[in-house]
Structure formats: structure tokens, C-alpha cells
N, C-alpha and C positions, 0 to 999 in steps of 0.2 A: 584897663578900666579901673576907676577909683570907687565905683559904687560898691556897696556891700549888699548881700542878698541873704534872705532867711526863708526857709521852707517850713510850712505848718500844715496841719490837717492830719487826718487818719487815712492811710493808703488803703483803698478798697480793691485794688487789683489782685489777681490770683497767681501772678508770676512776677519774678524780679525783673526790673527794667532799668535802663539808663536813659535819662532825659537830657538832651543836649539843647542849650539855649545859645542863640547866635544873634549878635547885634546887627541890625540892617543898615545903620548909618552912624556917623559920629554925632554926639550930642550930650546934653545934660539932662539927667532924670528930673522930670517935673517941670522942665523949662522949654526944651527944644520941641518945636512943632513936629508932629507926625513921627515921633521917635518910637520905634517898635522893636520888639524882641521876638524872634521866631524860635519856636521849640519843636522838637520831634522826639519820638520814643524808640527810634531805630527799628520800628515794626510797621512803618507806614502812616502812623498817626501824627499829625502836625497841628500847629495853631500859632496865633500871634497875640502878643500882649502889648497894649498901648501904655507907654511909660513917659509920654511927652508932656505938653503944657498943661493938660487937664488932669494929670496924675499927681496925687498927694503922696509924697515919699513915705515909705514903710507901710503902705496900704497893701494888704494881702490881695493878690489877684489869682482867682481859681484858674487852673490850667488842665488838670486831668485827674480822674479817679480819686477824688476827695482831697487832692493836694492843692495848696496855694503857695505862691511865692511873692515876697515883698522885696522891693528895691529901695535902697537908701539913697540919700543925696549923693551926687557925684557924677562923673562923666563915664560914658561908654564910647568905644571906638568900633568902627565898622569891622565886621568879621571876628570881633572878640567873642569868645565862647567859654562856657563853663558847663559842668554836668552835675546832675543830681541822680544818685543811685537809690533804688528802692529795694527793700527786702520784704518777703512775705512768709507768714507762718501757715498759709493755707495748705491743707493736706493735698499732696500730689496724687495723681492717679495711681492705682495699685501697681506695684512692681514685684517681680520675683525677688526673694532674698538671694543674695550673692555673697559667697565667701571665696577666699583664695587659700587653699590648703597648701601649706609649706611656703607662704610668702615671706619676704624680707622687707626691710625698710624701703627698698627701692622698688617694691612690687613683686611681680612674678607669682609663682605658685599655680596650682591646679585650680582653675575656675569651676566652681560648683554652684548651681542655682537650684532654688526650690520654691514652689508656689506658696509654701508656708514657712513660718519661722522655726519649725522643728525639722532637723535633719538627722536621719538615722542610717545613712548610707556612707558617711564620710569615714568614720572609724568603726570597724566591725564591733558590734555589741555595745556601741555608745550612741546615745541620743543627745544631740546638741540643741539647746533652746536659745535662739538669738533674741536678745533684748535691746541691743543698742548698736549703733555703728561704732567702729573704732578706726582711728587714723593710723594706728601702729599695730604691728603683729601682736596677737594674743596667744600666750602659751597656755595650753590646756594640760592640767595634771589630772590623771585618772587614778582614782583609788577605788578599790573593790568594795562593794556592798556585801559584807560578810553574811548577813541574814538572807539577802536575796540569793547569794551563791548557795547557801545551805538549802534553802527552799527549792532552788533549781535542781540540785543534785537529787534531793529526795523525790521530787516530782518525776525526774528521769527514771529513778528506780521503780517508783510506783507504776508508771505507765508501761515500763517493760514487763513488770510482773502481771499487769492486766492483760497484755498481749499474750504472754506465755500461758496464762490461764485459759484464754479463749482457744488457743491452739490445742491445749490438753483436752478441753471439753469436746472439740470437734473430732479428735482422734482416739478417744478412749473406748474401752470395751468393758461393759458392766457384766461381771461374771454371774452375779445373782440374777439379773433380769435377762441376761443373754442378749442385751441390746447394744449395738455398735454405733459409734459416732458416725456422722455422715461422711467424714473424710478419713476414716480409719484406713490405714495402709496407703494413703496418698503420699508418694515420695516427694512431690514438689513442695508440699507444706513442710515436710520434715527437713528438706534441704534448706529452705528459708530459715527455719529455726536454728539449724546447725550453723548456718552462715552468721546469723546474729550472735550466737553464743561465741563464735570465734572472734568476731569484731569486739566483743565485750572483754574477753579474757586475754586476748593476745597483747603483748607489750606495744606501746606506742614508739615506733622507731624514731630515733633522734633525741629522745629524752633520757636523762640520767637513769641508770638501772634502779636507783632507790625510789624513783617516783614515776615509773613508766607503765604501771599497771593499776587497775582499780583497787586491788588489795591494799595498796599503800594508803587508800582513803577509807579503809574499813568496809569495803564492798566485796562480797564473795558470792559464789554461785552454789546453791545447795543441790542435793541429789534429785530434786523435783524440777530443776530448771528455773527456780526462782532466785532473784537477787536478794541478799540479806545485807542490811546496812547497819553498821555500828555507828550510831549518831555521835557518840562522844569522840571517836577517832576522827570522824569527818570534821567536827567542830574544831578540834585541836589543830588539824592540818590547815584549815582555813585561817585560823588565827596566826599560826606560825609563818606560813608563806602562801599568801593568796595566789600568787602567780603559778605556783606548782600545781595547785588544784585546777586553775583555769587552763593551763597548758595541757593537762591530761584530757580535757574535754574539747578544746577548740582547735581550729586551724591556726597555725602560727608560722610566720616567716621571720627570719632573723638574718640581717645583712652584716657582712664583715666591715662595711664602710658606712659611717653615719650619714654621708651625703648621697648614698644610694639606698633609699629607704623602701622597705617592703610596704606595698599598698594593699595588695589583695591577690586572690587566686580563684580558680573555678574548680568544679568537680573533676575536671579533666587533669588538673595539675597533680602530678605524682609526688610522693614523699622523696626528699633528698636530704640525707643526713650529712653528706659531704658538701652540699651547696651547689646550686646552679651558677656557673660563671657568668658574670655580666661584663661585657666589654663595650666601652663607649667609643664610637668612632667620630662623633661630632656632638658637641653640646648644643642644647637649645639656645636660641637667642631671641631678643626682643626686637620687634619692628621699631623703627625710629625715623624721624625727619631731622635733617641737619642742614642748617643754613650755610651759605658761603661765608667766607670771612667778612665780618661786619666792621664798619668804621667805629672809631672811638665814641662818637656822638651820633645817635640815631634820632632822626626827626620823623615823628608820626604825624600825619596831617589828616584833615577831614576826608580826604580821598582814599586814605590807606588804613583807616583805623577800624574798619568793619569787615568781618570775614567769618567763615565757619571753619571748624577743625573736625576732621573725620578720624576717629580712633577705632580700630578693629571693626570697620564697617559701620560704625554708629556715628551719625553726624550730630554735632552740637547745635544748640540754638545760636542765633546770631551773636557773635562776640564783638564787643565794642571796647576799644582802648581809648583812653583820654589822649587827645592830640597834645603834642608837645615834644620836647627833647628828652632823650633817655640815654643813659649809659648802657653798655651791654648787660651789666648785672641787673640794673633796674628794669630794663626791657624784658629780661628773662623772668623777673619777679612779677611783672605786670601780666605776662602771658600765663605764668603759673596760677596767679590769682583768678584770672578770667576763666581758665579751663577748670580749675578746682571748683569754682562757684557755679559752673554750668550744670543745670539739672539733668542734662542728657548724658554727658560724659564725665561729670565731676567724680562719680563713684568709681571710675575705672582706674584711679590712682595713677595719673599721668605725670611723671616728673619732667620738669623743664630745667636743663642744666646749661650753664654758661662756662665754656672752657676754650682756651686757646683762641680767643677772638671769634668764636662761633657759638651758636645756640643749638642744642640738641633736645628734641622733644621725644621722649620714649613712650612706647606703649607700656601699659601696666602688666601685660601678660607676655608669655613666651609662645613661640610656635609660628607656623607658616601663615596663620590667619591673623597675626598681629601686624598692624601697620598704622602709620600716622601720616596724614596729608592735610593740606590747607586748601580751602575752596573760597573763591571770591564771592562777596555778597551779591554782585551783579555780574552777568556775563561780560567778560572782558575787563572787569574792574580790577583794582589793585588789592593786594593782600599784604598788609603789614609792610615790614621792611625785611627782605631776605626770606619771606615765607613762601615764595613761589620760585625763587631762583636756586634753591638748594636741591637736595636729593631725598627721596623717600625710599627707605630700604626696608623690605619686608623681613619679618622674623623667620626663624627656621626651627623645625621640630628636632628633637634629639634623635640621633641615629646610633644604632649599635646592635649587638647580638646578645641573646640569652641562650645559654647552653649550646653555644656554637652555631646558632641559626639566626638569620636576620629577624629582628624584632620590629614591631610597629611603633612609630613615635607619634605622640600627640602633645605638643608643647614639651614639658619636662617629663611627661609620663611615657614609659617604655613598656610595651606589652608583648609577650610571646604569643604569636598567632595561634588560633585554634588549629588543632590537628598537626601541631608542629613538633610533637614528641612529648617526652616526660614533663617538660616545663610549660606546656600549652596553657595559656590563660594567666600565667604569672605576671604581675604588674609591679613595677618599681618606679619610684619618683627620684629623678636624678637632679641634684643640686651641686654637682661638682664644679670646681673652677678649672681654668686651663692648667694651672700648676698641679692639679691633682690627677690629671690624666696619666695613665701608665702606658707608654708606647710598647712596652715589652710583654704585656699580657692583660688579663681582665682587671678591672678596677675594683670588683667586689665579687663575693660569692654569697648567694642567698640560700640559706637552709630552709627547708619546708617540712613541717610536721603536721600530721592530721590526727587530732585527738579522737577519743572514743565516741563522743557525741557527734562530732563532725563526720566521722567515717560511717557511723550508723545512719546518719541523715543522708549522706551521699548514697549509701546502699539502698535505703528505702525509696529515695527519689528515683533511682534507676529501676528498682523493682516495680514501682507503681507508675512508671511513665506510660501514659495512655496510648502512645504510638508504638513503642517497641519494648515495653517493660515486661518482666517475667510474669507479673500478675495478669497482664493482658493475654500472654500465651497460655497461662494456666486456666484463665477464664474461658478462653476459646476452646481449650481441650475439654474442659468440663461441659461446656455447652455442646460440643460435638458428641461427647459421651451421652449426655442427656438426649440429644437428638437421635443418636443411634438406638438408645433404649426405647425412645418413643416410637421409632420406626419398627423396632422388633415387637413392641407391644401392639402397635397398630396391625402388623401382619398377623400376630397371634390372635388378635380379636377378630380379624377377617377370617382366619382359618376356623376359629370357634363358631363364628356366625355361619360360615359355609357348612360346617359339620352339623350345626343345629338345624339348618334348613334341610340338609339331606335326611337327618333323622326324623324331622317333622314330616317330610314327604313320605318316608317309609312308614311312619306311624299312621299317616292318613291312608295310605294304600292298605295297610294291615287292617285298619278300622273298616275300610270299605269291604275287604274280603270277609272279615268277621260278620259284617252286616249281611252280606250275601249268603254266607253259610247259615246265619240265623234264619233268613227267609226260606232257604231250602229245607232247613230242619222243620220249620213250621209247616211247610207244604207237605213234607213226608209224614209228619205227625197227623195232619188232617186226612191224608189218604189212608193211612193205617187205621185211623178211627173209623172211616167209612167202611172199610173191609170188615171190621169187627161188628158193625151194626147189622149185617145181613142175616145173622143167626144160622138156621138150618137150611135155608133156601139154597144154599150152595152157590157155587159159582155159575154165572150165566153160561147156558149151553150144556151144562153137565147134568146128568140125571141125578135125581135125589136119592 
């Protein structure tokens, strides 16, 4: 075609589209009778534009969603086509934030999602605030907030002292008033306090001897069980080496290999100063789709330029390539652009590679759930060139052992199963290459230390566990004791009541007897009075 086109107007649609215009017959713009151009938007919407004898060249013709197109003087030929791409800045429906922890330029990494742009579970003790997307890996440098660290240690000391004061109040005996605390003599409470003191003053295994106790930070325990803090010593230590202070309080994992990174642990993970051996048996891989060998020139037609791509179970919107000839490299670039610009799968960082006469489309993630495949736009339809005849290979999870026991793989994350021994719950992120695998033994050893605050937290969590914690047992014991005392009190009250009733019965009978005696006494007195009133008359029947 020799005609020129120009698009004008303000696009009012809410999603990006590709409009395809196809000439229905040969002819000259503005001259040929019944010359029409058919358009469609790849989503089922179509229309026709009349550019024949009654059309004035370069007159804009509205066609869809605020857009118009103008045709200049010239000829068009049947089945000639051209496309118009639209972009939109309309806000898309809400989506979870997504990052890939440990990703490289080629993708990969541990996929983490969040309903908000604040993530505080990626790196222990660190909150990430996401403000923009990034096409390249971002390196995060963490520097300690010295004032926050000082305040945190001081709060820890204050809260322990408050707890210690409560325990002392509950177990004291006042010699002056002779009043005892309600839990005086309770061994359970004393055992808890003794355990806490031990956790505070015992060295942290795995740390240097110069910095493995609270005394190194100016914290000591007095004879009343209270912690004393020398603030100047603590400030100096924080300024000198922040990590020394942090390690004394937190959980820490340290790997002997930079590509076997410590990720986390659970309360069940035990301390290991020598390090838990990590042996990798198979590296994680990315799912991919690979075309068969392609010809040097690839021809994409109207019958094969529309399809869907499915990545990791998520399907794209309809993808449309511009018909025409491509080299293998330009075909790969067109696929890459189409996938990257797709709103459904574009964020998955899917690389398209051209190599050795083939094209490989990689999933952006590792693991058995990663896969790439192509789906025709219509049942039985064509899909590109080589996009149905190739092979779709799923990815694989990392496989290996931690501390000599089979671990669970999830992408590049390797985790020691629960109840699997001392390493239970330990998690590492494996980014090794094939050349870094060690067939003769473990690839890394991961040391684990548990700082003062971490082990106190673990202990208190266990103690206060509502299902099987020590406090539950103690509470139940106290409740049983209270119940026993209440039963004893009830029985004593019943005995007292019975005794009262018996005494009241006896008293009533005594009263009745006393009343009877009083009546007899009155009768006797009246009789005696009658005898005395007869004077000298003597007794009846007797002579005077």
C-alpha cells in the first residue's frame, strides 16, 4: 500500500489493545467505489471504515474508544494490513506486592507476596517499604539504628526487672506484719525465675568469648535479682561494633558458602557452633518452553499471530504479533516485548532467549511449579511458529540433606523438616551453580547461634503455650489446689453446720426440760403454800 495513515484522539479504554486494519479490496483512497477497511481489536470488536469515492483524504474517521484514523491519498491492496497499539495509564485492579528474594538478572529467587507494600518477614528484624517496581535486582544494605538498638536493650532490661519485681512481691514474707505473699514457697515460680536468670547470664554458644555474655555490654545481675545497666558501656559497644550487640540478642545463622544463604530458623532449631552440614543432591531449575529448530526466516501470518502464554499456571491476555517476516533474533524480541507488556504475566520476568537456531522461553521462578506453555486463541488454531511443536519442561525443586537428613525443597529454598533432629526448621537459600557442587561432601556448613533475647523469647513462648506450656500446668495445679481447699472448706462448713444443728437441738431440749422443771417448781410451791395456810386445824382426819 502507498497510502499513509495517522491516528488521533484520546484513548478512553482501560486496557492496552492492538487494532488491526485490513483492506477488503484493491483500490485508491477517495476514488475507488466501495473501498473499505476492516478493523478489529483482537477481543471480538470489529468495524468497517469507508475510504472510497466519497471519502476526502486525510479526514479523520472515528473507529473505537475515542480514537480516529485518517488515510492519505494513495493505493491499498486486498489483504494489506497494519496495526495500531494503544497504551493506558488507567489504574489496574489491586494486586499483591511481589518480590523475588535472591533474584538475579535472569530471574529466579524466592517469590514472596504481600497484600501491602510493607514486608517485615523477608529479613528478620527488617521492614521493607516498596515504593516502585524494578527491572533489575536491588541490593539492600542494612545499617543499624544505634539509638533504636540502645532503646531496645534498655527496654529489655526494664521489662525483665518489672517481671522480677512482680515475682518478688508474690513470694515475699513481711517479718513486721507477718503477712506472706500468695505464692510464697511455690517452687514452680522459683524454677521459672531461676531458668530466666540462667538464660540471661549464661554465655551465648558460638560467639567469641569477648562478646558472648551480657556483661560485655555493661549489663549485670545484682543480689536482688535485678539487672543493672551501665548505659555508657552499652553506647560505646553499639558505636564500636553494632553487629556484636545484635548477635548477643538475636538468632543468627552463618553459612560457610555465600551461595548457600541462611534464611531462617524456628524455635525447634538447636544451636550448632560447628555448623549443620548442607549437602545438595540436585539444584533447582526453571521451567521453560523450547521450540524445535527454526528456519532462518520466520513468517508470521494472520492465522498464527494470536495466542496465549501460560507461565507458572497464570495465563496471559491474548497476545498478538504483527504479521510479517522475522529473523530468529527479531522473533525472540517480539515475543519478549509481547510477554513483558502483558499485564497478567509481564511482572513474572519471563526471559526469551534465542540460541542455536531455537527459542527458549524461561519461567522467572525456580521449582516444580514453574512451567511455560502456549495456548491457541481458538480451539484447533495455530500458535505462532514453533510455539506448539516444541517441548514444555517443568522446573524442579532443590534436593538435598541438612545435618544428614533429607530436607524439603521449594524452588531454591531448602528446609529441614519439623521433628527431624537438631536442625529442624533450619532454612537455607541455594543459588549454587553446577560447577560449585561438591561430589565428595557437603557444599556448606551453617552455624546457628541463639542470642539472649531470642532464647528468653523461645523459653517464655514455650512456658506460656496455652496447650502444653508450663504455665498451663501451674495454673491447673493451682486451680486444683484451690478446688481442694474449697472442698475442704465446704466439708468443714458442713460439719460446723451439723454441729450447730446438734447443739441447737440439745439446747432446745434443755430449754424444754428447764421449762418443765419450772412448772413443777411452781406447782410444788403452790402446794406447799396451801399446806401452810391451814394453821392449827391440823391435817385432815387427825385429832387436834
